[in-house]
N, C-alpha and C positions, 0 to 999 in steps of 0.2 A: 221672270218668275211666273209659274203657272197660276192661272186664275183659280180662286178658291170657290168652292160651292157656296151658294147663298150670298155672293158678293153684290148682287143686283137687287137686293130686297129693298122695300120701301123704308124710309127713315122711321126710327123708333119715335113713338108719341108718348110724352109723359102722361097724357090723359089715359092712354091705354095701360100705363104702368100704375095708375092709381095715384098720381101726384099732380098737384097744380103746376101749370107751366111757368108761372112767374111768381116771384116773391120779392119783398122789399130788400134794398141793398143792405149789406152788413153795417152794423154800427161802427163808427170810427174808433170807438174805445173797446178794444178786445178784452175779454176776460182772461184768455190764454194767448200768449204770443210766443211762438217757437221760432228761433232764428239759427240757421246753419247748424242744425243738430247732426252730430256724427256719433255713431255707436260702433265700437270695435270689439273683436274677440282675438285672443292670441292666435297667430298663425305660425307655420314652420319657420318663416324668416321675418316677415313684416306683419303688422296687425291686419286682420281681415275686417274690412268696413262693411257691416251689414246695413247700416243707415249712413248716408253720405250727403250732408248738406241740405237737410230737410227744413223748410220754413213754412209756417202757416199761422193764421190767427183764427180764433173762434170768439164771437161776441155772445153776450148773455142772450139766452133764448134761441140761439141759432144752432143748426146741426151741420157739421162738416163730415161728409162721407169720405173715408180714405179707402180706396179700392185698388185691387191688383191681385195677381196670381199668388199662390202660396210661395213663400220664400222671398218675397220682394221687400220685406222689412216692416210690414204693417204692425205686427205684434211687438216687435222690438222697439218701435217708435212709442207704442202705448206703454210698455213696461218702463221705458226710460222716463216718461212723464211721471209715472208713479214711483220712480226710483226703486223698482223691483227687478232689475236686470239679474240674470243668472250670475253666480259668483265670479265667473271668468270674464263677464262682459263689463265694459266701462264706457262712459261718455267721454269721447275724445275731445270734442269741442262743441261750442254752441251755447245758447242761452234758452232757458225755459222760464218765462215770466208768467206767473199766475197771481192775479190780484195785486200786481205791483211787486211781488216778491220773486227773486231769482231762486228757483227750487234747487238748482245745483249748489247753491251756497248754504243751504239750510242744514243744520245737524240732523242726525237720524232720530234722536230722542230729545225730550225736553219740552218746555212750554210752547216754544215757537219752533216747531220741527216738522219734518215730513210725517212722523208718527202722529202728530196732532192734526195734520191735514187729511191723511188717508181715511176714508170712510166718513169723515165729517164734512169736508169741503170738496174733496175729489174722491169719487168712487168709481169702481170698475166692475163690469160684468165680464167674467172670464168665459173663454170658449167652452169649457167643459165643467158644468156645475157639479157633476159627480165627483170630479177631482178637487174642485175648489171647496166643497162643503166637507165639514168634519164628519166622518162616518159614525163616531161614537157619541155624538150629542144630538138631542132632538133639534129640529130646525127652529123651533120657537126659542130655544135657549140661545142658539147662535145669532138669531136676529136681536134678541134681548140684550146680548153683550154689546151691541152697537150703542144702545141707549145708556147702558151702565158706564161704558168707557168714555164715550164722547160727551154725553149730556149729564152724567152724574146721577142718573135716576136709580132708585132702589130696585132690587130684584123684582119685587111685586109690580111696581110701576112699569118696569121694562117689559115684564111678561104681558101686561095688559096692552102696551103699545105694540108688541110683536104680533099679538093676535089681530089687532086692528090693522096692522100693515099687511098681514096675510089676506085679510078681507079686501083691502084696497087693490091688491094685485089679482083679485079674482079667484082665490082658492076657496072652494066650497067647504063649509063646516070648519072655519079656521081655528076654532077652539080645540077641536079634536086633532086637526092636522099639525098644530103647533107641537104636539107631543110625538109626532112621527119622526123616524130617522130617515136620512136621505134615501137609503135603499128601498124604503117602503113607498116612495113616491115615483110617479111616472117622470119621463124626461121633461115634459112640459111643465109639470108641477115643480120639479127641481129648478128649472130655469126661472119660474115665477118667484121661488124662494130667493134665488140669487138677486133678482131685481128688487125684491123687498129689502134685502140686506143692503144693497147698493143705495137705495133711496130712503132708507130709514131716517137718516139725519138730514134729509133734504139738502143734498150737496149742490154747490154752484156748478160743478162740472161732472158729467157722467161720461165715462169711457166704456163703450160697448164693443167688445171684441168678438166678432162673429157670434152674436147672441142667439141666432136662429138656425145655425148650420145643421144641427143634428135633429131638427124638428120637422114634422110633416107640414105641408103647406097651410093646413087649417090652423094648427097651433102657432105656426110662424106668423100668420096674419094677426092672430090674437096678441102675440108678444109685441109685434111692431105697433099695433094700436095702443097697447098699454104704455109703451115707452113714450109715444107721442102725447098721449093723454097726460101722463105724469110730467112731461116736459112743459106742456102748456100750463098745468096747474102750478108748477114750482118755478117756471121761468129759467130752467136750467140751460146751460150750454151742453151740447152733446158731440162727442167724437165717435162716429159710428164707423166701425171697421168691418169690411166685408170683401169677399172676392166676387160677390154677386151684384152686378150693376142694377139688375131689376129691383132688388131689395133696397139698394141705396137710393134709387130714383124715387122711391116712395117716401123716404124719410128726410132726405138731405136738402138743405138750402144751397150749399156749396159742395163741390166735389173736387177732390184731389186724387189724381191717378198716379199710382206709385209703381215703379218698375226698377228692379235691380238696385234697390236701396235709395232711389231718388224719386222726387216728384217730377213727372214729365209733362203734366198738364193740370191746370187748376182754373176753375171758372164756376159761375153760378150753375146750378143743376140744369136749368133749361138750356143754357148755352152749350153745355157738354153734350147733351143729347141732340139738340137741333143743329149744332155746328161744331162737331169734334175736330180738333186740329191735329193731334198727334196720331201717327199711324197705329200705335198700340191701342189708343183709346178707340179708334175706328174699328180695330179688330175685335176688341172686347164687345162693342155694341153689336157687331155683326153676329156674334155668337149667341145673342139673346134670342130665344124662341119667340115666335109671334103667333098668337091665336088666329086661325083662319088663313095662315100663309103656309102652304105645303112646300117642303124642299126635299129632294132626294137624300141629301146628306147635310147634316148640321155643319155650319161654318166653324172652322178652327183656326188657331194661330199656330203654324208649324214651329217646331223647335222647343227649347226650354229656356227658362230664366237662368242666365249664367250665375253660378255661385260666386261668393265674395272673392275666392281665390282664382277665379277663371274669367274675370271680366275683360273683354277685349278693349283695346284703345279706341278712342273716338266714341261714337254713340253706342251705348250698350245694347240697343235694340236693332242696330244696323243689320246684323246677320239674319234676323227674322223679318226684316222689313221689305215690303213690296216695292217701295219707291226709293230705296237707298241708292246713293251715288257714291263714287270713290271718296269724295270729300267726307262723307259720313263715317267712313272707317278710320279717318285720321283725326278729325276735329270733334271735340267734346262740346255738344250744344248747351247753351245756357237757357234758363227759363226766361223767356221774353214775351212781349205782347204778340198775340196772334195777328197775323198780317191782315186778316179779314175783319178785324175789330178796330174801331176808332178809339175805344177806351183801353186802359191798360189793365183791366181786371181779368181778362181772359188770357192766361199765360200758357205758353207751350215751349217745350225744349226740343225743337226740331229745326235743323238748318233750312229745310224747305218750307216750313210753315210759319216760322217766326218772321216778324217784320224787319 
């Protein structure tokens, strides 16, 4: 296979990406534990698996970055945790254990239900705040509803809390902005409103699905700082979903790389950038631009992520891989310890890189 432009660049430094190189190991007691999660949609003959055998843990106060190209199953993983899959989607198998409860077995409504958990104990920042916010209600009213529904506050008390929350997320003149409708706010302001809604009831788990995608780099940095600040204050666990490894490097303690519905590599953030194991992870890191390093052409990963109905046998990445051998086209690799690591925490699904 032809060599790609930029393949001999120096390794990415997490210091250069604005993130500490090392952090403490994860707590042995996870807040969220996902095991063998599979999500499917109806197909012409067989179900189409958009998420296939995903497992991970997130401890209180920790951030797991879930990264990968569009269409790899990141958002469907998040929606399955919230039990908000599209009507035709369903969880085929697996367990989602949150605070000791199996979310798959909870009723939708009632005193101990998903309805009582969403917004109160598990919150989500959606990709598009313009679509997630109700256009016919002022943003202060929408935030206030969180306090009324989940904490039982009066409308007046909820309104005061909503204004206070808008101030905490850095919106100027929060009393005035609480009366604004979503279309009257900038993209960055709407994203801050979404964060205010998500954090209003101080959830134990925040799911942030591409929270900075549509924002310019200045607003993006402000939003990331805000999420980290609120996480530190509340001790939240965070599932941070993005296609941008540079952004994830700044916020994540642990990184899981997803490809074609599966996790192909998982490790502490420093290990992922210092010693990536899977060829797909290496390709993603090569595509990161570096300040002060000029290249004639940006590095790319040729080809496309195969859709759920068009996945090849064997390794799903084999047809795009520089180091693939005939065995890769036949055998499906399992997530196993990286051969260059003595501990079992750095996991990689690659026949040539696993121990």
